[in-house]
N, C-alpha and C positions, 0 to 999 in steps of 0.2 A: 290616626297618625299625621301630624301635619307635613307642609310641603318641604320643610328642609330638612326633617328626618327622614321622610320618604327618597330625599335627592341624596344623600348621604348614604343611605342603605342600597340605594341603586349603585352609587358609584362605586361602593366596598365588593359588591359581586360582579361586579363588571371588572375589576382589576384581575390582574394576572396574579395568581398565586404564587408567593416566592419564598422559596424554600432553602435551607442550608444546603451546603453541595454534598454531604453525608446523605440527606434526605433523600435528594433526588437521586443519590446511585440507588440507595435501598429501593427506588419506586421501580427500578427494574430488577426482573428475574428471570431466567432461562425459563421457556415452556417444555423444554423436553431435556435430554440427557446431554451431557456436553463432551466433546472428544479433546483430547491435547495429542496433537498429531508429534510425531518424534522422528527427525528425519537420519535416525541410525537404528542399526539391531538393538536387540535386548541385551542387558548385562553391561552396556556403556554407561558413563557418567548421565549422559542427557535421558537415558531411560530411567536411570536411578532417580533424578531427580524430577522427572515426570510421577512416578508411581510416588515418591514421597510425597507428593503434593495433592495426587488426586482425592485421597480420602478427606483429608481436612478440608479440600475445597469443596467437595462435594456435600459436606455436612455445613457449611456457611451458604451454600447457592440453594440448598433443597433441590437436588438434583443429584444422580450418578453423573461422575467425572469416568472417564474410559480414555485410556492410554492406546494410540494406534500406530505400532510403529510402519515408518514408509523409509526404508533407508534406500541411499544411491546418491552417487555426485558429491560427497561431502557434506550432505543435509541440503543438497539444492531440492532433492524430489520433494522433500519433507516441506520445503518453502512454496513450492509449485503447486502445492496441493491447498495450502492455506492461504495462499494468496487470491487463489481461483474459487475459494470456500464461498458459499452465501455469508456476507458478512452481516449476520443477524445475533452473533454474541454466542453462538453454540458452536465453534470451532474457535480451537486455539492452539499455537504454535509453543513447543518450548525450545525457544532459540537457543542459540551458541556462538561463540567466538567466530566460529567457521563460517558457518551459514549467514549470520548476521553481520559480520564485518569482513573477513579476509578474503571469503570468496569473491567479493564485488569486484578486490583487484585481481584475484589470481585466474579467474575464469574471463573476466572482462565482456565481451559481447555476447558469449557464449552463457553467460549468467542470466537463468529462467525469470529471474524478479528483478525489480529494481527497489530501493530501499523504500521510496514511497508506496509501495505495494503492501508493505505490510504497517500495521500501527501497533507502537510500544506499547505494552500494558505494565508491566511491572519485572523489575530484575529480580531474581530469587536468590542466586549465592556466585559468590566467586571462588575459585579453586586454585591451588598451585598444579602444575604440571608436573612431574615425577620422571626422571631419565634413571635405567633401573638396567641390570643384566642379569641373564640368567645365571645361578649360582656356580656354574662350571668355567663361566670367563674368569680366567687370571688377572680380574681388577677391580681393586677394592675400594677406590676412589674415583673421581672424574677424571682426575690429573693421570691417572694410570690408566684408563680405558684410552684418555687419548694419546698417552705412549704407546699402547698398544695398536690404535689405529694408525699411529705413523709410521710402525714399523710393519703396518701390512696392508698399505693403501689398496683399496678396494676390494678388501678381504671380507671386512664385517658388514653384516646386515642390520640396519635399524628401521624397526616398525614402527606403523602409528596406524590410526585408526581410518584412516583415507587420507586423499590428496587434498591440500588443502586447509586440513584441519590445524588448529594450534598446534596438537602435536609434529603435524608433519612440518610447520614453521619453527618450532623447538630445535628439531634435529638441524634443519636447515641453519638457523642460525649458531649452532653449537659447531658445525663442518666449517660454518664460514669463519669464526672468532678463534676458533683452536688450530685452521688449517689441516684439517683431516679428510681424507676421502672414504666413506663410508656410503652403501648403496641403500637408498629409502625403499621400503618394501610396503606399500600401502595395501590395508586389509578393509573390508567390509565393514567395520565397525571396531571396537576396543575388545570384545570377547573373542574372537577368531585371533585376533593379535595376540593378546595374553595368552593365550595356549599354545599359539607357535613359540613363545618365549619362553613358558613354563617346558615345553619339551626339546627344547635347545635348537630347535632349526632356525630360529632367528636369535643373535647373539645380544641384541642391543634394543631397548624398546621406550617409547616415550609416550604415557599415557598421564589422563586426569588422575589425580590423586584419590577420588573417591572409590574408581573401579577397579584400581590395582592395589589398593592399601591392605584389603585383606590376604594376597597374594602375599605382600613384601612381610606382612606380621607374620605370617605362616611359614616363611623360608622360601618359598617357592622362586622368588626373586629377589635379587638384590639392590637395594634403593642407594644410586650414589649421590643425587643431588636433587632437592626441588628449585622450581625456577621463580621463586618471589623474593623480594629484598630480604624479608627476615624468615626465621625457620618456622615451620608450622609445629604447632604442640600435639598434632597426631603424630609426628615422627620426629620428635626434638632432636635424635641424634644425628638426623640426616643435613649434612650442610648445604646451604644455597649455593647456586651457580656462581654467585659474587664471591664467597667465600672460597670458591674452587680456582677462583681465578677468572671466571669470565662473565663480569657484571653485565654484560649487553645481551645475554643470554636470559632473558626476563620474560615472562610471559604467564598473565594469570587469566585463566579461561573464566569463562559465564556463561549464566545460565537464566534464561528469564522467560517470560510470557510475551508474545506478538499474536495479533488477531489480522484478519483481513482489514484490508483498507477500508475506510466508510463503514467501519463497525460501530453501532449508537456510542457515543461519546458515555452515556449512562452505564452501558453495559462493561465499557472499559473501567471505567472507573469504580463500579462494583467489584471486578475482580481486582482491583489495585488495591482496594481496600482490604480485603480478603485474606489478599499476599501478607500486607503488612501486619493484621490479627495474627495469621499464621505462624509469621516469621518471629512473633513475638511472645508466643507459649514457650513453656520449659523444654516440652517436649521436643518441637524442634528445634530449639536452640542445640540440646544435645544431640539429636540425631546430624545435624549439619556438622558442628565440631568433630564427632567420632570419625567421619569421614573427612576430616582436613580443610572444612570447606569455612567460609568466611560471609558474613552477611552483607548485602548489598551496598551499605553504607553512601545510598546518594542523597539521601535526605537528613535535615539536622539531626532528627532522631536516630538515624542509621539504618532507615526503611528506603522505599522506593516509591514514586509515583510516576505516571505514564508521562510528564514533560521532564522530569529529571532523567527517566531511561532514554527518551527519546534523544535526549544532547549527548547522554553516554554514547549510545550506537553510533552516532554519528560521530564523535571523537574518535571512536574505534577502528571506522572506515578509514580516516584519515590517517591514522596511524598506523594500520597495516598496509596501506598502500604504499608507503614508503620501505616497510620490511620486505614486502614480496618483492619491490623493485630492485633495492640494495641486496636481497639475498639471491634473486635470478632464479628463483621458483618457478616451474611450471605444472600444467597438469596435461597431460595426454588426452 
């Protein structure tokens, strides 16, 4: 081998190996099982989303993915568990609009984590909130509910899955915009709140559509309005809050993965890529649509990415800080 060829070969071996971003992401794999922490009890939309994702995600990363419910403080306990976990790619958080945005303004200095303690991975889906009543309540429209509340100030109870959730804030916005006095009753998750509504002990409720839709379809609850700009195909006969005369009562709940800060970028990209693959499958599209959900829509192809989700979260934090201030909502 002549000197020129030997030098060229040496330079090639010494040069860093440059791989496409997808190949770099695939170079990382979890070495053991992965957990998705949910800051709410079972049966709520956050739990539904995590369990919907766990099996197909496990298939793509080659490890079992388990869902761990750590309810408390409107999702804040789950936030803290993940923020304090080892940033090695084996712990994820199913984040929500509550723990990921609203709570920073609502809890203030009592918030156990800061936005920078968690790293954005991928947005999974967005869903409407739905305002409903027990069928025994004599209100078949949102306007009729407002009239009933005005005739009985302070007599009607409106439930949510917890203080600071988008469900709580939707109720506060409705009270503010309609000028009515209803008593907010927070529960430790959507499951307990829905059971109290069905039993008639709470007259009014607000929930994310996926966890309430089965009860609505079965007639155990009566939907009055959804909180998105357009009607949802999952409940096409239910009007929007704007159609009912309250366009400012708008809230689109969202659910996505975060990880502890300082989690390796390759791990975050691997999970984000897997999320995009899963969301493109016909089975997942059907399941999300049946729950009344909508795809992320953060990237040009309708999907998600760590950078896009991070920017989305920052915008949501700023948006809901204004809503919290305007509503005067507080947590004890």
